C-alpha positions as CSV (number, residue, x, y, z in Angstrom):
1,M,-0.1,0.4,0.5
2,L,0.6,3.4,1.0
3,G,5.1,2.3,2.2
4,D,4.6,0.0,-1.3
5,L,4.7,3.3,-3.4
6,I,6.1,5.7,-1.2
7,A,9.5,2.8,-0.9
8,Q,9.6,3.0,-5.4
9,L,9.0,6.8,-5.7
10,D,12.4,7.9,-6.2
11,R,12.2,6.3,-9.6
12,P,11.4,7.5,-12.0
13,D,9.3,4.5,-14.0
14,V,6.7,4.9,-10.4
15,T,7.0,8.5,-9.9
16,A,5.9,9.0,-13.7
17,G,2.8,6.4,-13.4
18,V,1.9,8.8,-10.6
19,L,2.0,11.5,-12.5
20,A,0.0,10.5,-15.2
21,T,-2.5,9.3,-12.8
22,L,-2.9,13.4,-11.9
23,D,-4.9,16.6,-13.8
24,P,-2.2,17.8,-16.0
25,A,-1.9,21.0,-14.0
26,V,-0.6,19.1,-11.3
27,S,2.0,16.8,-13.3
28,E,2.8,20.1,-14.7
29,S,3.2,22.1,-11.6
30,I,5.0,19.5,-10.1
31,G,7.3,19.3,-12.9
32,R,7.7,23.2,-13.0
33,R,9.1,22.9,-9.5
34,A,11.3,19.8,-9.6
35,E,13.0,21.9,-11.8
36,D,13.1,25.2,-10.3
37,L,15.4,23.2,-7.4
38,S,17.5,22.0,-9.8
39,M,15.8,18.1,-9.4
40,N,14.5,15.5,-11.4
41,P,10.9,14.9,-10.6
42,A,10.7,10.8,-9.1
43,E,14.0,13.3,-6.5
44,F,11.0,16.7,-5.8
45,V,8.1,13.6,-6.1
46,T,10.1,11.3,-3.1
47,G,11.0,14.7,-0.9
48,A,7.5,16.4,-1.4
49,V,5.5,12.3,0.2
50,R,8.2,12.3,2.2
51,E,7.8,15.9,4.4
52,F,4.9,15.4,4.9
53,I,4.6,12.3,6.4
54,D,7.7,13.8,8.9
55,S,5.9,16.6,9.6
56,A,1.9,16.7,9.0
57,D,-0.2,17.3,11.2
58,D,-3.3,15.6,12.7
59,D,-5.4,17.2,10.7
60,L,-3.7,16.7,8.0
61,W,-3.5,13.4,8.3
62,F,-7.0,13.5,9.0
63,Q,-7.8,14.8,6.4
64,L,-5.6,12.5,3.9
65,L,-7.5,9.6,5.8
66,T,-10.8,10.4,5.2
67,H,-9.7,10.9,1.2
68,I,-8.5,7.2,1.3
69,R,-11.4,5.4,3.6
70,K,-13.2,3.7,0.7
71,A,-10.7,4.2,-2.1
72,D,-9.3,0.6,-4.6
73,D,-6.0,1.4,-4.2
74,P,-4.7,3.1,-0.9
75,G,-1.4,4.3,-1.1
76,L,-2.3,5.7,-5.0
77,V,-4.6,8.3,-3.4
78,A,-3.2,9.3,-0.5
79,V,0.4,9.8,-2.6
80,Q,-1.9,11.8,-5.7
81,T,-3.6,13.4,-2.7
82,I,-0.6,14.8,-0.9
83,L,0.8,15.8,-4.4
84,R,-2.7,18.3,-5.7
85,W,-1.9,19.8,-1.7
86,V,1.8,20.9,-2.5
87,V,0.6,22.1,-5.1
88,T,-2.3,23.3,-4.1
89,E,-2.6,27.4,-2.0
90,R,-4.0,26.1,1.0
């Protein structure tokens, strides 16, 4: 699930697969942010997800759990949600 997907996010093919499931505007924003930081998308995505895991407060975790509660692929939905949050002003 989530742990398995996170462990593989540093692989460009896995990251590309996840990015392909997102709204194109979100994927493009992630690509631009990665480029601005002189990172490839896999490095940026891995860092963003790990940052969330390390620093998210209880409210964000609750929101994330609400999103993935009934998902067919909870790991993918969790990563998609985190990445949308990364590029969206909250």
